[in-house]
C-alpha positions as CSV (number, residue, x, y, z in Angstrom):
1,M,42.4,8.4,-10.1
2,S,42.4,10.9,-12.9
3,A,39.8,13.6,-13.3
4,D,38.4,11.8,-16.4
5,V,37.6,8.6,-14.5
6,V,35.9,10.5,-11.7
7,L,33.8,12.4,-14.2
8,T,32.8,9.2,-16.0
9,L,31.8,7.5,-12.8
10,A,29.8,10.6,-11.8
11,Q,28.0,10.5,-15.2
12,I,27.3,6.8,-14.9
13,A,25.9,7.4,-11.3
14,L,23.7,10.2,-12.6
15,V,22.3,8.1,-15.4
16,L,21.5,5.3,-13.0
17,I,19.7,7.6,-10.6
18,V,17.7,9.2,-13.4
19,A,16.8,5.8,-14.8
20,A,15.6,4.6,-11.4
21,A,13.5,7.7,-11.0
22,V,12.0,7.2,-14.4
23,C,11.2,3.6,-13.6
24,L,9.5,4.6,-10.3
25,V,7.3,7.2,-12.1
26,L,6.4,4.8,-14.9
27,R,5.5,2.1,-12.3
28,R,3.3,4.5,-10.4
29,R,1.5,5.5,-13.6
30,L,1.0,1.9,-14.5
31,I,-0.6,1.1,-11.1
32,S,-2.6,4.3,-11.1
33,R,-4.1,4.0,-14.6
34,R,-6.2,1.0,-13.6
35,G,-8.2,3.4,-11.3
36,G,-9.2,2.9,-7.7
37,V,-5.8,3.9,-6.3
38,V,-5.1,6.2,-3.3
39,E,-2.0,7.1,-1.3
40,C,-2.0,5.0,1.8
41,C,0.5,4.2,4.5
42,L,0.5,0.7,6.0
43,R,1.8,-0.4,9.4
44,S,1.5,-4.0,10.7
45,R,1.8,-4.8,14.4
46,A,4.8,-7.0,13.6
47,S,6.9,-4.3,11.9
48,G,5.7,-1.3,13.9
49,Q,6.9,1.1,11.2
50,W,4.9,3.1,8.7
51,Q,5.5,2.3,5.0
52,H,4.4,4.7,2.3
53,G,2.5,3.2,-0.6
54,L,-0.5,3.0,-2.8
55,A,-3.8,1.2,-2.0
56,E,-5.5,-0.3,-5.0
57,Y,-9.1,-1.3,-4.7
58,R,-10.0,-4.5,-6.7
59,S,-13.3,-6.3,-6.6
60,G,-12.4,-8.8,-4.0
61,E,-9.0,-7.6,-2.6
62,L,-7.2,-4.5,-1.5
63,Y,-3.7,-4.5,-3.0
64,W,-1.0,-2.4,-1.4
65,H,2.1,-1.3,-3.3
66,R,5.2,0.1,-1.6
67,S,6.1,3.5,-2.9
68,L,9.8,3.1,-3.3
69,S,9.9,-0.2,-5.1
70,L,10.3,-1.2,-8.7
71,R,8.0,-4.2,-8.2
72,V,4.7,-4.0,-10.1
73,R,2.9,-6.7,-8.2
74,P,1.5,-5.7,-4.9
75,H,3.5,-6.2,-1.7
76,A,0.3,-7.1,0.2
77,A,-3.1,-8.4,-0.9
78,L,-5.9,-8.4,1.6
79,D,-9.2,-10.2,1.2
80,R,-12.1,-7.8,1.2
81,R,-14.2,-10.2,3.3
82,G,-11.4,-10.4,5.8
83,L,-11.1,-6.6,6.4
84,V,-12.9,-5.4,9.4
85,V,-12.5,-1.9,10.7
86,T,-12.0,-1.9,14.5
87,S,-11.3,1.8,15.1
88,S,-10.2,5.0,13.5
89,R,-8.6,8.1,14.8
90,P,-6.7,11.2,13.6
91,A,-2.9,10.9,13.4
92,G,-1.3,11.9,16.7
93,A,1.2,14.7,17.0
94,G,4.2,12.4,16.7
95,E,2.8,10.8,13.6
96,T,1.7,13.9,11.7
97,G,5.3,14.7,10.8
98,W,5.7,11.4,9.0
99,L,2.2,11.0,7.7
100,G,1.1,14.6,7.1
101,P,-1.5,16.8,8.6
102,G,-5.2,15.7,8.3
103,T,-4.3,12.1,8.1
104,M,-6.7,9.5,9.5
105,I,-5.5,6.2,10.9
106,V,-7.8,3.1,10.6
107,T,-7.1,0.0,12.6
108,C,-8.3,-3.2,10.9
109,Q,-8.4,-6.9,11.3
110,A,-7.0,-8.2,8.0
111,R,-6.8,-11.6,6.4
112,P,-4.5,-12.2,3.5
113,S,-6.2,-13.1,0.2
114,A,-6.8,-16.8,-0.4
115,A,-4.2,-16.9,-3.3
116,R,-1.5,-15.4,-1.1
117,A,-2.3,-17.6,2.0
118,K,-1.7,-20.7,-0.1
119,R,1.9,-19.7,-0.9
120,P,4.7,-21.0,1.3
121,N,5.8,-18.8,4.2
122,R,2.5,-16.9,4.2
123,C,0.2,-16.7,7.2
124,A,-3.4,-17.6,6.6
125,T,-4.6,-16.1,10.0
126,S,-5.8,-12.6,10.6
127,D,-3.4,-9.8,11.5
128,V,-4.0,-6.3,12.9
129,I,-2.9,-3.6,10.5
130,E,-3.2,0.2,10.5
131,L,-3.8,2.2,7.3
132,A,-3.1,5.9,7.2
133,M,-4.9,8.0,4.6
134,S,-6.6,11.3,4.0
135,R,-10.1,11.9,5.1
136,A,-11.4,11.7,1.5
137,A,-9.5,8.4,0.9
138,L,-11.0,7.0,4.2
139,T,-14.5,7.8,3.0
140,G,-13.8,5.9,-0.2
141,Y,-12.2,3.0,1.6
142,L,-15.2,2.7,3.9
143,A,-17.6,2.9,1.0
144,W,-15.7,0.2,-0.9
145,L,-15.9,-2.1,2.2
146,E,-19.6,-1.5,2.6
147,A,-20.4,-1.8,-1.1
148,T,-19.5,-5.5,-1.3
149,P,-21.8,-7.1,-3.9
150,A,-24.4,-9.6,-2.6
151,S,-23.2,-12.2,-5.1
152,Y,-19.7,-11.8,-3.6
153,L,-21.0,-12.3,-0.1
154,S,-22.9,-15.4,-1.0
155,V,-19.8,-17.0,-2.5
156,A,-17.9,-16.1,0.6
157,S,-20.3,-18.0,2.9
């Protein structure tokens, strides 16, 4: 290969990397501009691995978006009525390196949203998940869970 071909390939690769980075930044801004968004890691018992992302509070659902994805739609949608906090704890020594210092881990029973449960290959039963977030984000999450409107609860019954 000549030097010109190598240089051209390097330039194309650089343009693609910059374009992907710009798309990730624009996606994050699009998700965040609606408000009610915090950084939140998710781990399900099935996968066992932490995934970085954004939690987005909506009126009846918690949307979770994976950080390193170009997809604008949420990767998980959890029904607000189906989220039950079973425990919380500070991140352990082995988890702090990945999650960061001061992170709180909340274990929840979670049920997918009704719209997602109707889709093929979706489980309609509850699953145990863990959410990792800052103490301030945890306070907001718990307040969001407790502040369920009465009209919303009566519809759920």
